[in-house]
C-alpha positions as a printed Julia matrix, in Angstrom:
406×3 Matrix{Float64}:
  98.64  115.73  23.45
 100.03  112.51  24.88
  96.62  111.71  26.44
  95.51  110.54  23.0
  98.63  108.49  22.31
  98.98  104.76  22.77
 102.34  103.24  23.68
 102.59   99.47  23.33
 105.26   97.4   25.07
 105.8    93.86  23.82
 107.35   91.8   26.59
 106.17   91.97  30.21
 109.72   91.56  31.45
 111.81   93.6   33.87
 112.64   95.84  30.91
 109.01   96.25  29.89
 107.82   96.84  33.43
 110.48   99.48  34.14
 109.69  101.2   30.86
 106.0   101.41  31.76
 106.85  102.7   35.24
 109.2   105.33  33.83
 106.62  106.55  31.34
 104.25  107.35  34.18
 107.05  108.81  36.32
 107.92  111.13  33.42
 104.35  112.34  33.13
 103.12  110.41  30.12
  99.33  110.4   30.39
  98.45  108.36  27.34
  97.5   104.73  27.1
 100.16  102.15  28.03
  99.58   98.54  27.02
 102.01   95.91  28.27
 101.81   92.44  26.72
 103.46   89.37  28.23
 103.39   85.81  26.94
 103.85   84.34  30.43
 101.0    83.99  32.89
 102.92   85.84  35.62
 103.16   89.58  35.98
 106.68   90.99  35.38
 109.4    89.53  37.6
 113.18   89.61  37.97
 115.22   86.65  36.78
 118.45   86.61  38.86
 116.83   84.85  41.87
 115.6    82.02  39.63
 119.03   80.36  39.72
 119.8    81.37  43.31
 117.63   81.81  46.42
 114.27   81.36  44.69
 115.49   78.13  43.11
 116.6    76.86  46.52
 113.27   77.77  48.11
 114.85   80.4   50.35
 112.98   83.51  49.2
 109.82   84.95  50.75
 107.91   84.89  47.48
 108.11   85.34  43.76
 110.51   88.11  42.67
 107.94   90.4   41.08
 109.05   93.81  39.83
 105.99   95.55  41.3
 103.23   94.81  43.77
 100.07   93.33  42.33
  98.11   96.58  42.44
 100.8    98.71  40.81
  99.63   98.38  37.2
  96.0    99.21  37.92
  97.05  102.11  40.15
  99.25  103.54  37.38
  96.64  102.86  34.71
  98.94  100.46  32.87
  97.03   97.82  30.91
  98.89   94.63  31.71
  97.91   91.61  29.64
  99.59   88.37  30.7
  99.4    85.08  28.84
  99.05   87.03  25.6
 101.26   86.58  22.54
 101.96   89.31  20.0
 102.27   87.54  16.67
 103.16   90.38  14.29
 104.28   93.99  14.04
 103.35   96.25  11.14
 105.7    99.26  11.16
 103.95  100.94   8.22
 100.48  100.56   9.66
 101.66  101.12  13.26
  99.8    98.08  14.54
 100.56   94.91  16.47
  98.62   91.7   15.97
  97.5    89.84  19.08
  96.99   86.1   18.89
  93.25   85.56  18.67
  92.36   89.19  19.37
  93.0    91.17  16.19
  95.11   94.3   15.87
  95.93   97.22  18.12
  97.16  100.6   16.9
 100.15  102.23  18.52
 101.92  105.59  18.37
 105.17  104.25  19.84
 106.27  100.65  20.31
 108.9    99.08  22.57
 110.12   95.55  21.87
 111.35   93.96  25.09
 111.01   90.3   24.2
 114.25   89.24  25.89
 116.04   86.01  25.05
 115.45   82.28  25.18
 117.76   79.37  26.04
 119.79   77.72  23.34
 118.56   74.17  22.88
 120.69   71.09  22.55
 120.54   69.49  19.13
 121.7    66.03  20.12
 120.29   62.52  20.3
 118.08   62.24  23.39
 117.76   66.0   23.89
 113.97   65.72  23.93
 113.87   63.16  26.76
 111.89   64.03  29.87
 114.23   65.36  32.54
 116.32   67.48  30.17
 115.48   70.92  31.5
 116.23   74.57  30.83
 115.97   77.55  33.17
 114.42   80.81  32.04
 111.04   81.33  33.71
 109.55   81.2   37.2
 107.79   77.99  36.21
 111.13   76.51  35.11
 112.72   77.46  38.43
 109.87   76.06  40.51
 109.89   72.77  38.59
 113.67   72.5   38.81
 113.73   73.22  42.54
 111.26   70.42  43.17
 113.75   67.97  41.66
 116.52   68.85  44.13
 117.25   66.58  47.06
 119.95   64.68  48.9
 121.79   62.27  46.63
 119.93   63.27  43.46
 122.27   63.0   40.48
 122.36   66.21  38.47
 124.39   66.81  35.32
 124.79   70.44  34.29
 125.7    70.96  30.64
 127.43   74.31  30.28
 129.52   76.36  32.69
 128.37   79.91  32.09
 126.46   81.99  34.62
 123.29   79.91  34.59
 125.13   76.59  34.64
 127.45   77.7   37.44
 124.71   79.17  39.62
 122.41   76.19  39.15
 125.27   73.83  39.97
 125.96   75.77  43.16
 122.27   75.79  44.16
 121.89   72.08  43.44
 124.95   71.28  45.5
 123.69   73.4   48.37
 120.48   71.33  48.31
 122.43   68.09  48.61
 122.53   66.95  45.0
 125.45   65.09  43.45
 126.53   67.49  40.7
 128.61   67.0   37.58
 129.35   69.98  35.32
 130.4    69.41  31.72
 131.93   72.11  29.52
 134.3    72.38  26.56
 136.25   75.06  28.44
 138.92   74.38  31.05
 137.06   76.25  33.77
 133.63   77.66  34.58
 132.99   81.15  33.17
 136.21   80.99  31.16
 134.63   82.67  28.14
 133.61   85.66  30.25
 136.39   85.94  32.81
 139.31   84.22  31.1
 141.31   81.2   32.33
 142.85   82.84  35.43
 139.59   83.9   37.03
 137.8    80.86  35.69
 140.2    78.63  37.62
 139.14   80.33  40.85
 135.54   79.4   40.15
 136.57   75.88  39.2
 138.34   75.53  42.56
 135.3    76.89  44.4
 132.98   74.36  42.79
 135.35   71.46  43.33
 135.86   72.51  46.94
 132.12   72.1   47.37
 132.08   68.65  45.84
 131.14   69.37  42.23
 132.78   67.16  39.65
 133.9    69.38  36.77
 134.65   67.74  33.43
 136.81   70.25  31.57
 137.43   70.21  27.84
 134.55   67.81  27.4
 131.71   67.78  24.91
 128.33   66.09  25.12
 127.51   63.69  22.28
 124.06   62.59  23.4
 121.68   61.71  26.19
 120.24   58.28  26.82
 117.22   56.84  28.59
 113.87   55.14  28.1
 111.41   58.01  28.0
 113.31   59.92  30.7
 116.97   60.85  30.7
 119.18   58.37  32.53
 122.68   59.32  31.42
 124.79   61.84  29.54
 127.28   60.61  26.95
 130.51   62.52  26.37
 133.11   62.74  23.64
 135.56   61.1   26.04
 133.38   57.95  25.89
 132.12   58.4   29.43
 128.55   57.64  30.48
 127.44   59.82  33.4
 124.32   58.74  35.23
 121.74   61.45  35.76
 118.35   61.76  37.43
 117.95   64.91  35.38
 120.03   67.24  33.23
 120.14   71.04  33.31
 121.22   72.69  30.08
 122.82   76.13  30.31
 124.61   76.78  27.02
 123.65   80.39  26.46
 120.65   82.25  25.12
 119.42   83.65  21.82
 117.69   87.04  21.52
 114.03   86.77  20.57
 114.13   88.67  17.3
 111.42   86.81  15.35
 108.91   89.66  15.49
 111.47   92.21  14.35
 112.77   90.01  11.57
 109.26   89.38  10.23
 108.65   93.15  10.3
 111.95   93.72   8.44
 113.47   95.64  11.31
 117.25   95.14  11.04
 118.74   92.53  13.36
 122.17   91.07  13.98
 122.67   89.26  17.27
 119.67   91.2   18.51
 117.56   94.08  17.29
 119.82   96.88  16.08
 119.31  100.26  17.71
 121.11  103.55  17.97
 122.19  105.09  21.3
 118.61  106.32  21.8
 117.42  102.7   21.61
 115.27  103.5   18.58
 115.45  101.03  15.72
 115.66  101.94  12.04
 111.86  101.78  12.0
 110.72  105.19  13.29
 108.75  105.01  16.51
 109.87  101.47  17.31
 112.36  100.94  20.13
 114.12   97.91  21.59
 115.67   97.36  25.02
 116.97   94.66  27.32
 118.38   91.29  26.28
 116.98   91.61  22.77
 118.64   94.95  21.93
 122.02   95.23  20.24
 122.57   98.92  20.86
 125.26  101.29  19.64
 127.12  102.24  22.81
 128.56  105.79  22.75
 131.32  105.07  25.27
 132.64  102.0   23.45
 131.85  103.16  19.92
 130.41   99.78  18.96
 127.27   97.72  19.31
 126.84   95.77  22.53
 124.12   93.35  23.54
 124.05   92.78  27.3
 122.08   89.93  28.9
 122.09   91.0   32.53
 119.65   92.37  35.1
 121.1    95.86  35.47
 121.07   96.47  31.73
 117.46   95.28  31.43
 116.41   97.6   34.21
 118.3   100.66  32.99
 117.52  100.27  29.3
 113.8    99.94  29.99
 113.79  103.3   31.75
 116.01  104.88  29.08
 113.78  103.61  26.28
 110.76  105.18  27.99
 112.52  108.55  28.04
 113.38  108.19  24.39
 109.79  107.27  23.51
 108.46  110.54  24.95
 111.04  112.57  23.05
 113.66  113.19  25.68
 117.25  113.1   24.36
 118.82  109.76  25.26
 122.27  108.32  24.73
 122.39  105.07  26.64
 126.01  104.83  27.76
 125.76  102.89  31.02
 128.83  100.76  31.74
 127.73   97.09  31.86
 127.3    95.61  35.33
 126.37   92.18  36.6
 126.65   90.12  39.75
 126.66   86.5   40.83
 126.43   84.58  44.09
 127.76   81.03  44.26
 128.08   79.35  47.66
 129.81   81.9   49.89
 131.41   83.68  46.94
 129.77   86.93  45.91
 131.0    89.04  43.05
 130.19   92.16  41.04
 131.59   92.86  37.58
 131.73   96.27  35.94
 132.92   96.96  32.42
 133.37   95.31  29.06
 136.59   93.53  28.22
 136.47   91.69  24.9
 140.21   92.37  24.73
 142.76   92.95  27.47
 146.51   92.61  27.78
 146.89   92.08  31.54
 145.04   91.45  34.79
 146.01   93.18  38.03
 144.86   91.86  41.41
 144.25   93.83  44.59
 143.68   91.87  47.79
 144.02   88.23  48.74
 143.23   85.92  45.84
 143.86   82.77  47.88
 141.37   83.92  50.52
 138.94   84.84  47.73
 138.7    88.45  48.82
 140.07   90.59  46.04
 139.47   92.88  43.09
 140.61   91.91  39.6
 141.2    94.63  37.01
 141.39   93.95  33.27
 143.72   96.41  31.52
 144.16   97.38  27.9
 147.0    99.77  27.08
 147.36  100.54  30.82
 143.7   101.59  31.09
 141.15   99.72  33.18
 138.41   98.29  30.95
 136.71   96.05  33.52
 136.87   95.17  37.19
 135.46   92.39  39.32
 135.21   92.58  43.09
 135.0    89.21  44.84
 133.76   89.28  48.45
 134.86   92.93  48.55
 132.01   95.42  48.62
 131.13   99.05  47.92
 133.74   99.52  45.2
 131.78   99.01  41.99
 131.05  102.74  41.62
 134.75  103.54  41.97
 135.63  100.9   39.37
 133.02  102.37  37.03
 134.47  105.87  37.48
 137.95  104.55  36.78
 136.78  102.9   33.56
 134.97  106.03  32.41
 137.99  108.22  33.16
 140.07  106.31  30.56
 143.08  107.23  32.71
 146.32  105.32  32.25
 147.11  103.77  35.62
 150.21  102.38  37.26
 149.78   98.65  37.91
 151.54   98.93  41.25
 149.16  101.6   42.48
 146.18   99.63  41.19
 147.31   96.59  43.15
 148.0    98.53  46.35
 145.02   98.44  48.76
 146.34  101.63  50.4
 145.8   103.63  47.19
 142.27  105.01  46.97
 140.68  103.94  43.68
 138.86  107.26  43.51
 142.17  109.13  43.23
 143.16  107.03  40.21
 140.01  108.17  38.41
 140.63  111.88  38.99
C-alpha cells in the first residue's frame, strides 16, 4: 500500500536527511520528497564553528554521499522554498511551482539566528553563523591580527571565538553573563570556560551589553553599555536561535517555542510531524516539553519521526546529548538540568580533566565529561536509573559509575 503514498519532508537538514534514510531502511517504498531552501544537499552543522570554519576539514560535512538520494529514490530538491502547508487539503505549496499532495508530512525547518535590533546592526561585517555559506565567508575573514568582536557567549559564540583565536585573530567576547556558557552550565563551570578563553588570549567583557555598532558602510566598532568603544574588523553575533515555525503558525498548527508535538513527534494536525530544532516535544522521561537544538537530537528525532510516520509506535525519550571542542578542551554533556541543588566533581578540575555531575534531590540529572572519554553512556544510564547516589561515591574515581546505576 505504501507504494502509492507520498511522504513530504520540509527541510533538507540533518533531521530531514536522516528521516528520509530511515524511511527507506524501514522498508517504505512510496514516494519521498525532500525540500531544502539551501543550495547544498543536507549537511551537519557542528563543524561549521570548528574544523570546517578553520579550514581544517577534508570537505563539506554532508550527511550522505552525492549519489545517496538517487540510489535510494529520494527526490531531493535543493534551493526550493515551501511557502505554505494546507493540513485539510494535505498539500504543500512550492514557491513558483504550485502544490504537491502528501499522505504524511514532516516539518524539519530547524532554527535561525536571533538578529540584533540595535543601531548599526545592518552594517556590512556584522555576520551570523548558521549555514555552510556563512562558515565559508566567515573563515575567509580570519587572519593574524584581525580584530574580531564576538557578541554572545553561548555555544556558537564560544566556539567561533576559539576558532578565530586559533587562526590568529585578536578576539573580544562580550556577554551580559559573568562567564561563557553560564546560562547552560552555571557560574562554576562557566568560569572554567572563561579561564580557558582568557588563557588563550581572548578578552572577555563580562556583565556587558552592546548598545550599538558604528562604521561608515562597514562595521568599525562595537559600543557597550560601559561606554567603551571596541574596534572591530568584523563582528560575529551569536545570541541564540529561534525555531522556524512560520509555516506551522500559518497552517494553525499549535506552536510555543517550537512546533508542539507529542512523544510520537506528531503534531495536533493528523499526519503532520515535526522533529529537530523546530520541535518542542513532550518528553516521556521528563514529563514536560523540551526543545533541543543540538546535533544528536536532530539526528535521532529524524529517524524516530520516520518510524512514527510509517505507523510504528514511537515514544521519543532520548536523554539530550551535546558536545563541544574549544582549543584543547573537549567535552560531552548528557542530561537536562533546568534545576539542580548541587554539583559534584570527579577528577582534576584544575587540570581540566574531570566529570561534573548536576544533582537534584541526590539524583544525577546531568553530567559533563571534560577531556575524559567513554563515560557518556554510563552517565546516561545513571540519569535514567533515577537512583539516589552518595556524593562521595560519585566523586570517587575508584567507584565504577555503572555500579551506581544498577
